[in-house]
mmCIF file as Biopython writes it, N, C-alpha, C and O atoms, coordinates in Angstrom:
data_model
#
loop_
_atom_site.group_PDB
_atom_site.id
_atom_site.type_symbol
_atom_site.label_atom_id
_atom_site.label_alt_id
_atom_site.label_comp_id
_atom_site.label_asym_id
_atom_site.label_entity_id
_atom_site.label_seq_id
_atom_site.pdbx_PDB_ins_code
_atom_site.Cartn_x
_atom_site.Cartn_y
_atom_site.Cartn_z
_atom_site.occupancy
_atom_site.B_iso_or_equiv
_atom_site.auth_seq_id
_atom_site.auth_asym_id
_atom_site.pdbx_PDB_model_num
ATOM 1   N N  . MET A ? 1  ? -5.649  4.107  -72.694  1.0 0.0 1  A 1 
ATOM 2   C CA . MET A ? 1  ? -4.887  5.020  -74.133  1.0 0.0 1  A 1 
ATOM 3   C C  . MET A ? 1  ? -5.870  4.941  -75.385  1.0 0.0 1  A 1 
ATOM 4   O O  . MET A ? 1  ? -6.475  3.977  -75.854  1.0 0.0 1  A 1 
ATOM 5   N N  . SER A ? 2  ? -5.828  6.207  -75.746  1.0 0.0 2  A 1 
ATOM 6   C CA . SER A ? 2  ? -6.987  5.922  -76.472  1.0 0.0 2  A 1 
ATOM 7   C C  . SER A ? 2  ? -6.858  5.406  -77.880  1.0 0.0 2  A 1 
ATOM 8   O O  . SER A ? 2  ? -5.771  5.380  -78.456  1.0 0.0 2  A 1 
ATOM 9   N N  . THR A ? 3  ? -8.296  4.882  -78.579  1.0 0.0 3  A 1 
ATOM 10  C CA . THR A ? 3  ? -7.448  3.901  -79.536  1.0 0.0 3  A 1 
ATOM 11  C C  . THR A ? 3  ? -7.669  4.626  -80.615  1.0 0.0 3  A 1 
ATOM 12  O O  . THR A ? 3  ? -8.060  3.890  -81.521  1.0 0.0 3  A 1 
ATOM 13  N N  . LYS A ? 4  ? -7.563  6.255  -81.086  1.0 0.0 4  A 1 
ATOM 14  C CA . LYS A ? 4  ? -7.197  6.827  -81.793  1.0 0.0 4  A 1 
ATOM 15  C C  . LYS A ? 4  ? -5.458  6.817  -81.621  1.0 0.0 4  A 1 
ATOM 16  O O  . LYS A ? 4  ? -5.424  8.046  -81.548  1.0 0.0 4  A 1 
ATOM 17  N N  . CYS A ? 5  ? -4.439  6.547  -81.536  1.0 0.0 5  A 1 
ATOM 18  C CA . CYS A ? 5  ? -3.672  6.233  -81.522  1.0 0.0 5  A 1 
ATOM 19  C C  . CYS A ? 5  ? -2.743  6.417  -82.757  1.0 0.0 5  A 1 
ATOM 20  O O  . CYS A ? 5  ? -1.696  7.063  -82.749  1.0 0.0 5  A 1 
ATOM 21  N N  . GLU A ? 6  ? -3.356  5.657  -83.978  1.0 0.0 6  A 1 
ATOM 22  C CA . GLU A ? 6  ? -2.746  5.345  -85.211  1.0 0.0 6  A 1 
ATOM 23  C C  . GLU A ? 6  ? -3.163  6.647  -85.834  1.0 0.0 6  A 1 
ATOM 24  O O  . GLU A ? 6  ? -2.335  7.220  -86.542  1.0 0.0 6  A 1 
ATOM 25  N N  . GLN A ? 7  ? -4.407  7.207  -85.647  1.0 0.0 7  A 1 
ATOM 26  C CA . GLN A ? 7  ? -4.065  8.798  -85.961  1.0 0.0 7  A 1 
ATOM 27  C C  . GLN A ? 7  ? -3.203  9.952  -85.279  1.0 0.0 7  A 1 
ATOM 28  O O  . GLN A ? 7  ? -3.065  11.077 -85.760  1.0 0.0 7  A 1 
ATOM 29  N N  . CYS A ? 8  ? -2.655  9.509  -84.106  1.0 0.0 8  A 1 
ATOM 30  C CA . CYS A ? 8  ? -2.096  10.617 -83.568  1.0 0.0 8  A 1 
ATOM 31  C C  . CYS A ? 8  ? -0.786  11.346 -84.478  1.0 0.0 8  A 1 
ATOM 32  O O  . CYS A ? 8  ? -0.566  11.067 -85.656  1.0 0.0 8  A 1 
ATOM 33  N N  . HIS A ? 9  ? -0.293  11.948 -83.980  1.0 0.0 9  A 1 
ATOM 34  C CA . HIS A ? 9  ? 1.375   13.078 -84.331  1.0 0.0 9  A 1 
ATOM 35  C C  . HIS A ? 9  ? 1.686   12.606 -83.460  1.0 0.0 9  A 1 
ATOM 36  O O  . HIS A ? 9  ? 2.756   13.206 -83.559  1.0 0.0 9  A 1 
ATOM 37  N N  . TYR A ? 10 ? 1.844   11.903 -82.371  1.0 0.0 10 A 1 
ATOM 38  C CA . TYR A ? 10 ? 3.071   11.254 -81.786  1.0 0.0 10 A 1 
ATOM 39  C C  . TYR A ? 10 ? 3.450   10.204 -81.714  1.0 0.0 10 A 1 
ATOM 40  O O  . TYR A ? 10 ? 4.501   9.876  -81.164  1.0 0.0 10 A 1 
ATOM 41  N N  . TYR A ? 11 ? 2.329   9.159  -82.492  1.0 0.0 11 A 1 
ATOM 42  C CA . TYR A ? 11 ? 2.298   7.657  -82.677  1.0 0.0 11 A 1 
ATOM 43  C C  . TYR A ? 11 ? 3.410   7.206  -83.595  1.0 0.0 11 A 1 
ATOM 44  O O  . TYR A ? 11 ? 3.024   7.116  -84.761  1.0 0.0 11 A 1 
ATOM 45  N N  . ILE A ? 12 ? 4.865   6.852  -83.377  1.0 0.0 12 A 1 
ATOM 46  C CA . ILE A ? 12 ? 5.945   6.971  -84.443  1.0 0.0 12 A 1 
ATOM 47  C C  . ILE A ? 12 ? 6.308   5.614  -84.954  1.0 0.0 12 A 1 
ATOM 48  O O  . ILE A ? 12 ? 5.799   4.644  -84.392  1.0 0.0 12 A 1 
ATOM 49  N N  . TYR A ? 13 ? 6.910   5.480  -85.688  1.0 0.0 13 A 1 
ATOM 50  C CA . TYR A ? 13 ? 7.486   3.778  -85.746  1.0 0.0 13 A 1 
ATOM 51  C C  . TYR A ? 13 ? 8.911   3.919  -85.513  1.0 0.0 13 A 1 
ATOM 52  O O  . TYR A ? 13 ? 9.735   4.587  -86.137  1.0 0.0 13 A 1 
ATOM 53  N N  . ASP A ? 14 ? 9.124   2.770  -83.966  1.0 0.0 14 A 1 
ATOM 54  C CA . ASP A ? 14 ? 10.885  3.093  -83.739  1.0 0.0 14 A 1 
ATOM 55  C C  . ASP A ? 14 ? 11.504  2.063  -84.138  1.0 0.0 14 A 1 
ATOM 56  O O  . ASP A ? 14 ? 11.047  0.930  -83.984  1.0 0.0 14 A 1 
ATOM 57  N N  . GLU A ? 15 ? 12.591  2.307  -84.687  1.0 0.0 15 A 1 
ATOM 58  C CA . GLU A ? 15 ? 13.543  1.464  -85.299  1.0 0.0 15 A 1 
ATOM 59  C C  . GLU A ? 15 ? 13.826  0.530  -84.357  1.0 0.0 15 A 1 
ATOM 60  O O  . GLU A ? 15 ? 13.755  -0.598 -84.844  1.0 0.0 15 A 1 
ATOM 61  N N  . ILE A ? 16 ? 14.057  0.536  -83.450  1.0 0.0 16 A 1 
ATOM 62  C CA . ILE A ? 16 ? 14.639  -0.145 -82.164  1.0 0.0 16 A 1 
ATOM 63  C C  . ILE A ? 16 ? 14.072  -0.749 -81.566  1.0 0.0 16 A 1 
ATOM 64  O O  . ILE A ? 16 ? 14.687  -1.564 -80.878  1.0 0.0 16 A 1 
ATOM 65  N N  . TYR A ? 17 ? 12.905  -0.715 -81.497  1.0 0.0 17 A 1 
ATOM 66  C CA . TYR A ? 17 ? 11.896  -1.726 -80.611  1.0 0.0 17 A 1 
ATOM 67  C C  . TYR A ? 17 ? 10.956  -2.428 -81.740  1.0 0.0 17 A 1 
ATOM 68  O O  . TYR A ? 17 ? 9.939   -3.070 -81.476  1.0 0.0 17 A 1 
ATOM 69  N N  . ASP A ? 18 ? 11.460  -2.197 -83.011  1.0 0.0 18 A 1 
ATOM 70  C CA . ASP A ? 18 ? 11.517  -2.279 -84.441  1.0 0.0 18 A 1 
ATOM 71  C C  . ASP A ? 18 ? 9.122   -2.594 -84.361  1.0 0.0 18 A 1 
ATOM 72  O O  . ASP A ? 18 ? 8.492   -3.535 -84.845  1.0 0.0 18 A 1 
ATOM 73  N N  . ASP A ? 19 ? 8.659   -1.555 -83.699  1.0 0.0 19 A 1 
ATOM 74  C CA . ASP A ? 19 ? 7.060   -1.397 -83.879  1.0 0.0 19 A 1 
ATOM 75  C C  . ASP A ? 19 ? 6.628   -0.079 -83.030  1.0 0.0 19 A 1 
ATOM 76  O O  . ASP A ? 19 ? 7.420   0.605  -82.383  1.0 0.0 19 A 1 
ATOM 77  N N  . TYR A ? 20 ? 5.257   0.151  -83.146  1.0 0.0 20 A 1 
ATOM 78  C CA . TYR A ? 20 ? 4.806   1.683  -83.167  1.0 0.0 20 A 1 
ATOM 79  C C  . TYR A ? 20 ? 4.923   1.992  -81.618  1.0 0.0 20 A 1 
ATOM 80  O O  . TYR A ? 20 ? 4.528   1.156  -80.805  1.0 0.0 20 A 1 
ATOM 81  N N  . VAL A ? 21 ? 5.433   3.119  -81.242  1.0 0.0 21 A 1 
ATOM 82  C CA . VAL A ? 21 ? 5.252   3.531  -80.112  1.0 0.0 21 A 1 
ATOM 83  C C  . VAL A ? 21 ? 4.958   5.153  -80.069  1.0 0.0 21 A 1 
ATOM 84  O O  . VAL A ? 21 ? 5.049   5.789  -81.119  1.0 0.0 21 A 1 
ATOM 85  N N  . CYS A ? 22 ? 4.381   6.223  -78.062  1.0 0.0 22 A 1 
ATOM 86  C CA . CYS A ? 22 ? 4.003   7.262  -78.203  1.0 0.0 22 A 1 
ATOM 87  C C  . CYS A ? 22 ? 4.842   8.022  -77.960  1.0 0.0 22 A 1 
ATOM 88  O O  . CYS A ? 22 ? 5.287   7.980  -76.813  1.0 0.0 22 A 1 
ATOM 89  N N  . ASP A ? 23 ? 5.480   9.148  -79.026  1.0 0.0 23 A 1 
ATOM 90  C CA . ASP A ? 23 ? 6.553   9.172  -78.438  1.0 0.0 23 A 1 
ATOM 91  C C  . ASP A ? 23 ? 6.325   10.805 -77.785  1.0 0.0 23 A 1 
ATOM 92  O O  . ASP A ? 23 ? 6.922   11.669 -78.426  1.0 0.0 23 A 1 
ATOM 93  N N  . MET A ? 24 ? 5.725   11.167 -76.887  1.0 0.0 24 A 1 
ATOM 94  C CA . MET A ? 24 ? 5.319   11.928 -76.106  1.0 0.0 24 A 1 
ATOM 95  C C  . MET A ? 24 ? 6.180   12.431 -75.126  1.0 0.0 24 A 1 
ATOM 96  O O  . MET A ? 24 ? 6.385   11.675 -74.177  1.0 0.0 24 A 1 
ATOM 97  N N  . ASP A ? 25 ? 6.738   13.526 -75.121  1.0 0.0 25 A 1 
ATOM 98  C CA . ASP A ? 25 ? 7.603   13.752 -74.295  1.0 0.0 25 A 1 
ATOM 99  C C  . ASP A ? 25 ? 7.001   14.246 -73.066  1.0 0.0 25 A 1 
ATOM 100 O O  . ASP A ? 25 ? 6.408   15.324 -73.073  1.0 0.0 25 A 1 
ATOM 101 N N  . LEU A ? 26 ? 7.107   13.533 -71.995  1.0 0.0 26 A 1 
ATOM 102 C CA . LEU A ? 26 ? 6.570   13.686 -70.623  1.0 0.0 26 A 1 
ATOM 103 C C  . LEU A ? 26 ? 7.273   13.768 -69.412  1.0 0.0 26 A 1 
ATOM 104 O O  . LEU A ? 26 ? 7.841   12.772 -68.964  1.0 0.0 26 A 1 
ATOM 105 N N  . ASP A ? 27 ? 7.296   14.851 -68.834  1.0 0.0 27 A 1 
ATOM 106 C CA . ASP A ? 27 ? 7.857   15.073 -67.516  1.0 0.0 27 A 1 
ATOM 107 C C  . ASP A ? 27 ? 7.242   13.555 -66.624  1.0 0.0 27 A 1 
ATOM 108 O O  . ASP A ? 27 ? 6.264   12.821 -66.764  1.0 0.0 27 A 1 
ATOM 109 N N  . GLU A ? 28 ? 8.490   13.609 -65.628  1.0 0.0 28 A 1 
ATOM 110 C CA . GLU A ? 28 ? 7.834   12.658 -64.313  1.0 0.0 28 A 1 
ATOM 111 C C  . GLU A ? 28 ? 6.359   12.671 -63.938  1.0 0.0 28 A 1 
ATOM 112 O O  . GLU A ? 28 ? 5.472   11.824 -64.041  1.0 0.0 28 A 1 
ATOM 113 N N  . ASP A ? 29 ? 6.408   14.584 -63.213  1.0 0.0 29 A 1 
ATOM 114 C CA . ASP A ? 29 ? 4.507   14.483 -62.857  1.0 0.0 29 A 1 
ATOM 115 C C  . ASP A ? 29 ? 3.798   13.742 -64.104  1.0 0.0 29 A 1 
ATOM 116 O O  . ASP A ? 29 ? 2.995   12.810 -64.055  1.0 0.0 29 A 1 
ATOM 117 N N  . GLU A ? 30 ? 4.370   14.484 -65.361  1.0 0.0 30 A 1 
ATOM 118 C CA . GLU A ? 30 ? 2.910   13.930 -66.488  1.0 0.0 30 A 1 
ATOM 119 C C  . GLU A ? 30 ? 2.655   12.699 -66.725  1.0 0.0 30 A 1 
ATOM 120 O O  . GLU A ? 30 ? 1.524   12.280 -66.974  1.0 0.0 30 A 1 
ATOM 121 N N  . MET A ? 31 ? 4.238   11.633 -66.641  1.0 0.0 31 A 1 
ATOM 122 C CA . MET A ? 31 ? 3.563   10.665 -66.445  1.0 0.0 31 A 1 
ATOM 123 C C  . MET A ? 31 ? 3.292   9.891  -65.710  1.0 0.0 31 A 1 
ATOM 124 O O  . MET A ? 31 ? 3.138   8.734  -66.101  1.0 0.0 31 A 1 
ATOM 125 N N  . VAL A ? 32 ? 3.159   10.165 -64.618  1.0 0.0 32 A 1 
ATOM 126 C CA . VAL A ? 32 ? 2.874   9.491  -63.246  1.0 0.0 32 A 1 
ATOM 127 C C  . VAL A ? 32 ? 1.091   9.879  -63.232  1.0 0.0 32 A 1 
ATOM 128 O O  . VAL A ? 32 ? 0.340   9.130  -62.607  1.0 0.0 32 A 1 
ATOM 129 N N  . ARG A ? 33 ? 0.607   10.947 -63.881  1.0 0.0 33 A 1 
ATOM 130 C CA . ARG A ? 33 ? -0.905  12.000 -64.180  1.0 0.0 33 A 1 
ATOM 131 C C  . ARG A ? 33 ? -1.600  10.745 -64.993  1.0 0.0 33 A 1 
ATOM 132 O O  . ARG A ? 33 ? -2.473  9.972  -64.597  1.0 0.0 33 A 1 
ATOM 133 N N  . PHE A ? 34 ? -0.780  10.814 -66.522  1.0 0.0 34 A 1 
ATOM 134 C CA . PHE A ? 34 ? -1.085  9.970  -67.680  1.0 0.0 34 A 1 
ATOM 135 C C  . PHE A ? 34 ? -1.315  8.547  -66.856  1.0 0.0 34 A 1 
ATOM 136 O O  . PHE A ? 34 ? -2.350  8.458  -66.195  1.0 0.0 34 A 1 
ATOM 137 N N  . LEU A ? 35 ? -0.485  7.548  -66.869  1.0 0.0 35 A 1 
ATOM 138 C CA . LEU A ? 35 ? -0.350  6.505  -66.404  1.0 0.0 35 A 1 
ATOM 139 C C  . LEU A ? 35 ? -1.570  6.048  -65.437  1.0 0.0 35 A 1 
ATOM 140 O O  . LEU A ? 35 ? -2.131  4.992  -65.725  1.0 0.0 35 A 1 
ATOM 141 N N  . SER A ? 36 ? -2.110  6.944  -64.058  1.0 0.0 36 A 1 
ATOM 142 C CA . SER A ? 36 ? -2.862  6.671  -63.372  1.0 0.0 36 A 1 
ATOM 143 C C  . SER A ? 36 ? -4.832  6.940  -63.274  1.0 0.0 36 A 1 
ATOM 144 O O  . SER A ? 36 ? -5.778  6.708  -62.521  1.0 0.0 36 A 1 
ATOM 145 N N  . SER A ? 37 ? -4.355  7.913  -65.321  1.0 0.0 37 A 1 
ATOM 146 C CA . SER A ? 37 ? -5.723  8.083  -65.032  1.0 0.0 37 A 1 
ATOM 147 C C  . SER A ? 37 ? -6.434  7.350  -65.500  1.0 0.0 37 A 1 
ATOM 148 O O  . SER A ? 37 ? -6.039  6.372  -66.134  1.0 0.0 37 A 1 
ATOM 149 N N  . ARG A ? 38 ? -8.128  7.739  -65.235  1.0 0.0 38 A 1 
ATOM 150 C CA . ARG A ? 38 ? -8.832  6.481  -64.691  1.0 0.0 38 A 1 
ATOM 151 C C  . ARG A ? 38 ? -9.677  6.781  -66.614  1.0 0.0 38 A 1 
ATOM 152 O O  . ARG A ? 38 ? -10.567 6.041  -67.035  1.0 0.0 38 A 1 
ATOM 153 N N  . THR A ? 39 ? -9.264  7.643  -67.206  1.0 0.0 39 A 1 
ATOM 154 C CA . THR A ? 39 ? -10.493 8.095  -68.693  1.0 0.0 39 A 1 
ATOM 155 C C  . THR A ? 39 ? -9.406  7.140  -69.883  1.0 0.0 39 A 1 
ATOM 156 O O  . THR A ? 39 ? -8.191  6.989  -70.015  1.0 0.0 39 A 1 
ATOM 157 N N  . ASN A ? 40 ? -10.426 6.735  -70.466  1.0 0.0 40 A 1 
ATOM 158 C CA . ASN A ? 40 ? -9.700  5.918  -71.975  1.0 0.0 40 A 1 
ATOM 159 C C  . ASN A ? 40 ? -9.606  6.635  -72.667  1.0 0.0 40 A 1 
ATOM 160 O O  . ASN A ? 40 ? -9.604  6.152  -73.799  1.0 0.0 40 A 1 
ATOM 161 N N  . ASP A ? 41 ? -9.441  8.455  -72.627  1.0 0.0 41 A 1 
ATOM 162 C CA . ASP A ? 41 ? -9.249  9.724  -73.701  1.0 0.0 41 A 1 
ATOM 163 C C  . ASP A ? 41 ? -7.953  10.119 -73.343  1.0 0.0 41 A 1 
ATOM 164 O O  . ASP A ? 41 ? -7.562  10.517 -72.245  1.0 0.0 41 A 1 
ATOM 165 N N  . CYS A ? 42 ? -7.038  9.898  -74.868  1.0 0.0 42 A 1 
ATOM 166 C CA . CYS A ? 42 ? -5.686  10.560 -74.134  1.0 0.0 42 A 1 
ATOM 167 C C  . CYS A ? 42 ? -5.603  11.507 -74.307  1.0 0.0 42 A 1 
ATOM 168 O O  . CYS A ? 42 ? -5.576  11.991 -75.438  1.0 0.0 42 A 1 
ATOM 169 N N  . PRO A ? 43 ? -5.506  12.341 -72.926  1.0 0.0 43 A 1 
ATOM 170 C CA . PRO A ? 43 ? -5.421  14.144 -72.753  1.0 0.0 43 A 1 
ATOM 171 C C  . PRO A ? 43 ? -4.476  14.300 -74.163  1.0 0.0 43 A 1 
ATOM 172 O O  . PRO A ? 43 ? -4.950  14.919 -75.116  1.0 0.0 43 A 1 
ATOM 173 N N  . TYR A ? 44 ? -3.658  13.942 -74.212  1.0 0.0 44 A 1 
ATOM 174 C CA . TYR A ? 44 ? -2.395  14.588 -75.072  1.0 0.0 44 A 1 
ATOM 175 C C  . TYR A ? 44 ? -2.018  14.432 -77.375  1.0 0.0 44 A 1 
ATOM 176 O O  . TYR A ? 44 ? -1.207  14.679 -78.267  1.0 0.0 44 A 1 
ATOM 177 N N  . TRP A ? 45 ? -3.431  13.828 -77.057  1.0 0.0 45 A 1 
ATOM 178 C CA . TRP A ? 45 ? -3.803  12.777 -78.677  1.0 0.0 45 A 1 
ATOM 179 C C  . TRP A ? 45 ? -4.048  14.195 -79.000  1.0 0.0 45 A 1 
ATOM 180 O O  . TRP A ? 45 ? -4.762  14.986 -78.383  1.0 0.0 45 A 1 
ATOM 181 N N  . ARG A ? 46 ? -3.271  14.418 -80.177  1.0 0.0 46 A 1 
ATOM 182 C CA . ARG A ? 46 ? -3.708  15.606 -81.842  1.0 0.0 46 A 1 
ATOM 183 C C  . ARG A ? 46 ? -3.189  14.443 -82.890  1.0 0.0 46 A 1 
ATOM 184 O O  . ARG A ? 46 ? -2.415  13.489 -82.959  1.0 0.0 46 A 1 
ATOM 185 N N  . PRO A ? 47 ? -4.296  15.298 -83.769  1.0 0.0 47 A 1 
ATOM 186 C CA . PRO A ? 47 ? -4.367  14.791 -85.062  1.0 0.0 47 A 1 
ATOM 187 C C  . PRO A ? 47 ? -3.310  14.866 -86.113  1.0 0.0 47 A 1 
ATOM 188 O O  . PRO A ? 47 ? -2.860  15.934 -86.529  1.0 0.0 47 A 1 
ATOM 189 N N  . GLY A ? 48 ? -2.889  13.554 -86.570  1.0 0.0 48 A 1 
ATOM 190 C CA . GLY A ? 48 ? -1.538  13.502 -87.554  1.0 0.0 48 A 1 
ATOM 191 C C  . GLY A ? 48 ? -1.531  13.850 -88.654  1.0 0.0 48 A 1 
ATOM 192 O O  . GLY A ? 48 ? -1.040  13.134 -89.527  1.0 0.0 48 A 1 
ATOM 193 N N  . ASP A ? 49 ? -2.099  15.103 -88.935  1.0 0.0 49 A 1 
ATOM 194 C CA . ASP A ? 49 ? -2.366  15.186 -89.851  1.0 0.0 49 A 1 
ATOM 195 C C  . ASP A ? 49 ? -1.463  16.508 -90.759  1.0 0.0 49 A 1 
ATOM 196 O O  . ASP A ? 49 ? -1.510  17.736 -90.700  1.0 0.0 49 A 1 
ATOM 197 N N  . ASP A ? 50 ? -0.424  15.236 -91.829  1.0 0.0 50 A 1 
ATOM 198 C CA . ASP A ? 50 ? 0.225   15.514 -92.775  1.0 0.0 50 A 1 
ATOM 199 C C  . ASP A ? 50 ? 0.494   16.840 -93.304  1.0 0.0 50 A 1 
ATOM 200 O O  . ASP A ? 50 ? 1.373   17.699 -93.226  1.0 0.0 50 A 1 
ATOM 201 N N  . TYR A ? 51 ? -0.977  16.594 -94.054  1.0 0.0 51 A 1 
ATOM 202 C CA . TYR A ? 51 ? -0.899  18.146 -94.970  1.0 0.0 51 A 1 
ATOM 203 C C  . TYR A ? 51 ? -1.953  19.113 -94.561  1.0 0.0 51 A 1 
ATOM 204 O O  . TYR A ? 51 ? -2.826  19.356 -95.394  1.0 0.0 51 A 1 
ATOM 205 N N  . ALA A ? 52 ? -2.001  19.704 -93.395  1.0 0.0 52 A 1 
ATOM 206 C CA . ALA A ? 52 ? -2.248  20.595 -92.312  1.0 0.0 52 A 1 
ATOM 207 C C  . ALA A ? 52 ? -1.252  21.584 -92.524  1.0 0.0 52 A 1 
ATOM 208 O O  . ALA A ? 52 ? -1.625  22.757 -92.492  1.0 0.0 52 A 1 
ATOM 209 N N  . LEU A ? 53 ? -0.149  21.352 -92.718  1.0 0.0 53 A 1 
ATOM 210 C CA . LEU A ? 53 ? 0.856   22.882 -93.408  1.0 0.0 53 A 1 
ATOM 211 C C  . LEU A ? 53 ? 0.606   22.978 -94.440  1.0 0.0 53 A 1 
ATOM 212 O O  . LEU A ? 53 ? 0.356   24.148 -94.731  1.0 0.0 53 A 1 
ATOM 213 N N  . ALA A ? 54 ? 0.503   22.063 -95.524  1.0 0.0 54 A 1 
ATOM 214 C CA . ALA A ? 54 ? 0.033   22.833 -96.200  1.0 0.0 54 A 1 
ATOM 215 C C  . ALA A ? 54 ? -1.270  23.442 -96.731  1.0 0.0 54 A 1 
ATOM 216 O O  . ALA A ? 54 ? -1.401  24.277 -97.626  1.0 0.0 54 A 1 
ATOM 217 N N  . ARG A ? 55 ? -2.086  22.918 -96.079  1.0 0.0 55 A 1 
ATOM 218 C CA . ARG A ? 55 ? -3.318  23.630 -96.754  1.0 0.0 55 A 1 
ATOM 219 C C  . ARG A ? 55 ? -3.320  25.554 -96.201  1.0 0.0 55 A 1 
ATOM 220 O O  . ARG A ? 55 ? -3.991  26.459 -96.695  1.0 0.0 55 A 1 
ATOM 221 N N  . LYS A ? 56 ? -2.216  25.640 -94.934  1.0 0.0 56 A 1 
ATOM 222 C CA . LYS A ? 56 ? -2.382  26.802 -94.412  1.0 0.0 56 A 1 
ATOM 223 C C  . LYS A ? 56 ? -1.356  27.597 -95.597  1.0 0.0 56 A 1 
ATOM 224 O O  . LYS A ? 56 ? -0.728  28.511 -95.062  1.0 0.0 56 A 1 
ATOM 225 N N  . GLN A ? 57 ? -1.079  27.456 -96.969  1.0 0.0 57 A 1 
ATOM 226 C CA . GLN A ? 57 ? 0.297   27.747 -97.753  1.0 0.0 57 A 1 
ATOM 227 C C  . GLN A ? 57 ? -1.280  28.548 -99.011  1.0 0.0 57 A 1 
ATOM 228 O O  . GLN A ? 57 ? -1.001  29.088 -100.082 1.0 0.0 57 A 1 
#
């Protein structure tokens, strides 16, 4: 998994687990591909820039 998870849009705090988790919605095939990947970079990583929408206004 990528070391940039802390800046990812999908990295959220889950109150049930009381920890941060990846909230990427993957179907079964995508999950198998993701877990069997041999790369260090997450293909679903997206910058979690809270101000991106404000800049467009």
